[in-house]
N, C-alpha and C positions, 0 to 999 in steps of 0.2 A: 504494499498500499504505499502511497504516496505521503510525506513527510506533511500533507499540509492536510487539512481535515478535512474530510467532504460535510459539506452543510445539507441537513437532511430538512424540507418543509414537512414533511410525510413522516409520524413513528407506529410501527406496527411490531407488537410483542406479542408473539405463538409462543412461549415458553411453556411446559408442560403438555404441550398440543402434539399429537402426534398422525403421520400422515394418514389421509388425504388434509387434513384440515390448515395445516399451515398455509399450503396456496391456495387451496378455497379460497382463507380467509384474503392472502396478497392479491389475488384477481381482483375479489371485492373493493379490495384498497384501492388499487392501482385504476379501477373504472371511473372513481371519486375522485382521481387527479388530475390536474392538467398537465399538458406534454408541456415537456422538461423539466417537471419536476421533480424531485428526488426522494425518496423514500427509502428508510433503514429498517431493515426487521431483526429482528433479536429471536432465537430461535434453540430450541433444544432435542429435537428432533434430528438424528445424524442423517436421515434419511431428506433434508433439506440439501444438505452438501449437494447431490444430487439433483432432485426435484428445480431448484430453484434456477438454475444456470440454463437448465434445458427449459424453464417456464420462461424464461428471459428471452434464449435463441429461438424458442417455437413463435413467439408473440411478438419477438424484434425491438423489445425492449433491453437497452442497453447495464450490464453487468459492473457497474462503476468499480467495487472492490468485493471482497468476501474475508473474513477471518474467525478462527475459532482459538477459542481461550477457554481451558476448564472446562470446557463440555458445552460450552454455548457458542453459537451460530452469531454470526451478525453479517447483512448483506446491507448494501446499499445498490439500488438499482435508479435508473434515470427513465420515467416515461416516454417512450417515442410516439409518433405521431400513425404509426401501422395500424394500431388495434383500432376496431370499430367498436 
């Protein structure tokens, strides 16, 4: 991750939830965001390491960064204009 922190306009905490709930909540949250806005997602489910990057790739959103620390996963993504 870059030295400069990513500024998020939106936050989603899915800690304690397991597949498919984190991605379902993520999809709903992204729908309510404006194009170009950044969302920070917190998760505890290791499956999000696979699911969130695939979600971004499939829908065309930009995965800015991801990190893991002590079993907690954090993702930053920017909404693209490609999703309807």
